Phi, psi and omega in degrees: 000114186279334187191168174270108183265353184286342180088357180291336186249016182288148181278138177283144186299128183300331176296315180297315177297320180291325177293313178300320175301309179292327176297315179301314177297317180298318176292320177293325175297318182294317177297316181293323174299317181299321175287319188287329181300313173299320183293316176290329169305312178304317181285328183260350182301322182295342177286340183249341183256118185238088180291132179257151170286140180225139171283123181246130173289131182241358176151170175285148178306317182296345178285346189242127176279144178303131178078002184255136175259127180224156179274131177235148179248144176205166181272126176304150182275032174305127178277003183275118181300327189266013181302321179057231188295328186289346175280351178279133179218176182216166176213161170265128187241132173232139175268120188267320180207194180312319185226011180245136180228154165230155183219137181237144178304145177290339193260140179296145176287350184281290177227018171093358177303148177288130178272155178246146178267123174255094188299325182293329180266346181058043180221149168272138180231136175260122181288345187283308186228017175079020170296142182224136184234142172288174181299334181271007176090352181279157185291134180252321176193167175096196191273351185297133183284339180208173176296178175290150177291134180255128173275140171292142181227143175219162176250124183225116178056040175080003177251138176272134182234142175248139176280098184274142173239158186296319170226109182294088172232154179260000000 
């Protein structure tokens, strides 16, 4: 047997091997960039985006009854033009007297589930893990580590306004 004629031991063309190696390296680099670009954007975006607190109108003073708690909606001060529906948020607003209001975040302090106002019980209730808050936003029962976030509220030119922040945290 003078040589292997079956082709099983034949060498791959060096030019083809070099091409396939560079093709593999190039495609791997492209895949790494596709994954890395959003990660880098997430890390450096806070350096360039400075969300400001903004007073948002939620309605005329005359629209709210004294002693009644209602849900009001407003636009979050997100600076992203593409935020769309995610820029919409809400709060629980209560009129205390003729010109005094208080507003609470819609989300539970435990894991962020939306709380409901139960008027007959005079309590906020979280359906996710049984968190309960008194009417003043303080914790009544359950797992929440603190009370509901309170938004600053003001009356200006007959309109009730809430100071909206990008992420309501204390």
